[in-house]
N, C-alpha and C positions, 0 to 999 in steps of 0.2 A: 888789669883786672882779668881774672880767669874767665874763660867762656862758660856758658851754661852747661854744656855736656860734661866738662871736667868737674864742675861743682856738683852736679847730680851724681856722677860716678863716685866722687869722694864721699858725698853724703851717704850713699848706699853702703859703701865699705865701712864707714864709721857706725852706721846703724847696725850692721851685722856684728861689729865688734862690741857694741853696747849690749847686745843680747847675750854675749858670751861672758861678760864681766859681771861679777856679783854686785848687785845694786846696794846691798845692805852691808857691804864691807866698810869697816872703819877707815876714816881718812888717815889714821895712824899707820895703816898697812900699805904696802906697795899697790895692791889691787885697788884699794880705795882711792889712792892718788891717781892711778891710771884711769879709773872710772871718771873722776872729776876732770882730768885733762881731756879725755875723749869727749865728755859732755860739752866742755867749753869750745872745742874745735867744731863740734857738730852745730852748736848755736851760731858760731861765727859764719859757718858755711851757709846756714839757713838765712842769716841776715844778708849775706852777699847775694844769694838767689833772689830774695825779696827786692833788694836794691836794683837788680838787673831787670826784674819784671816791671818795675815802675817806669 
């Protein structure tokens, strides 16, 4: 399992990327798919952070 600092750094980078991606892009477009993939990665990292905090 990754340590907390690595997870927080990755979360920060993904959060910045999420701000630059169009949230309203259709999932039929590349940007829409990238947004969905980034969102899934961000949620997974948040779950890992929560698991380590317990």
